[in-house]
Structures are given as C-alpha cells and as structure tokens.
N, C-alpha and C positions, 0 to 999 in steps of 0.2 A: 346263451349257448356258445360254446367255444369250438371252432373248427381248427383242426391241426392240418397244416400243410405238410406234404411229404418233404419239402426242402427243410422244414424245421425239425422234423422227426428223423433222427439218425437211423432208426429201424422201424419202418412202417408196420403197423399192425396187420394190414391187409396184404396177403400174398397174391400177386398177380399171376394167374395161371398162364403158363407159356404155351399150352397146347401140345400136341404130339411133337416130339423131337426126333431128329435124325441122329442116331447114336452110333458112333464107330464101334465095330466089333472085331474080334479076332477069333480064329479057329482054336478050339480046345478039345480035350478028350471027350467031352460030353456035348459037343456041338459048338455053337458060337457063344462067346462071352463078351460083355461090354468091356471096351478098353478103358483102363483107368490111367490117369495122369498125375503128375506131381506139380504142385504150385511152385513158384520161385522160392518159397520158404520151406519146401519139403513136405507139405501136407498132401494127402491123397484127395483127388477130386474126380467125380464122374463128369463127363463132358457130353453135351448135346448141342445140336445145331438147329436153327430155325428153318433152314432150307438145305436141300441136297447141294446146291451151288456153294453155299458157305462151307459145308463139310469138305467138298472137293477142293475149294480154294485153299483150305487150311491143311488138309491131309493128303491131297492127291486123288486122282481119278480111280486108282486101284483100291482105295480103302472101302472094304465092305461095311454096310451099315444096316440097321433095322430101325423101325419107327417104334418109339415107346413114349408113354405119357411121363410127365415129370414124376408123379408119385411112384410109378413102376420102376423108373430108373433109380430113384432114391432107395427104394426097397431092395433092389439088386445090389447096390453099391454099399449100403450101410453095414451089412454083416462082415465085409472085408475091410472096414475102417475108413471108407471114403464117405464122410458125412457132408462134404461140400458138393455143390453142383455148379459147374461153370457152363454158361450158355454162350455160344458164339465166341470162343476165345480168339484173340487177335494174334497176328504174327508181328515180330519185331525184327528189323534188319540188324545183323551183327557183322562187323567187319573183322575178318581173320587177320591177326597181326602178322602172321608169316606170309600169307599170300597177298594181303591188301586187296582182296576181292570180296564183294558183299556176299554174305550167305544169309539164308533165312533161318531164323532161330525161333522156336516156339516158346511162348511165355510158359507153357506147360511142357513137362517132359513125360514121355510114356513110362509107365511102370513096368 
C-alpha cells in the first residue's frame, strides 16, 4: 500500500474545509456584494479571512463583512469570473520612490 505525502503531491486530492469565512463586502444596488480582488498576475479572486481580526488587519476596521462558507463564496464568485479563492491574503510593504516612506500595498488589488 502506497501512502502519498502532501509534500510529494503538488495538488492534494483532499480539499481541506476552511469553515465559515469572514468575507469583505461592499454596498450595491441589490444590497451587499462580495468584494473581488485581482492577483498580481491580473486574475480575479474571491477573498475570505479565517478571523475578523485578520480581515481588519488587512482591510481596516471600517470594512463591512459577512460570514460565508467556502462553497457559498465560490458559488457567488464563479459566475463573474473569479474562480480562485484566496484565504487570509498577506500585505507587503512597498517603499514609495518619490517620498521614500513605507506604504502598505496589498498583494491583491480590489476590482
């Protein structure tokens, strides 16, 4: 019997459930909508956070959010072309060439 280790398998066959996510939303004409972001390569992605504290640290205290399961978030995002899901995106410092002062830059850009 052969056991595959996840380190050896570039794409594990088992998907680990993330549980309910804290999903950033914005107001729209029909109520609130999940905010979508772009990856550094320009692809669309839905974003979810594993805690309200992580969402606040990344997007600020004024960012509204809702709790959604991973399948629900994927189902909302897929029809508008966001087939990827990014959980707990990180921030990267970026230094402004003009001001030489550190700024916070998201790995992901809002759509």
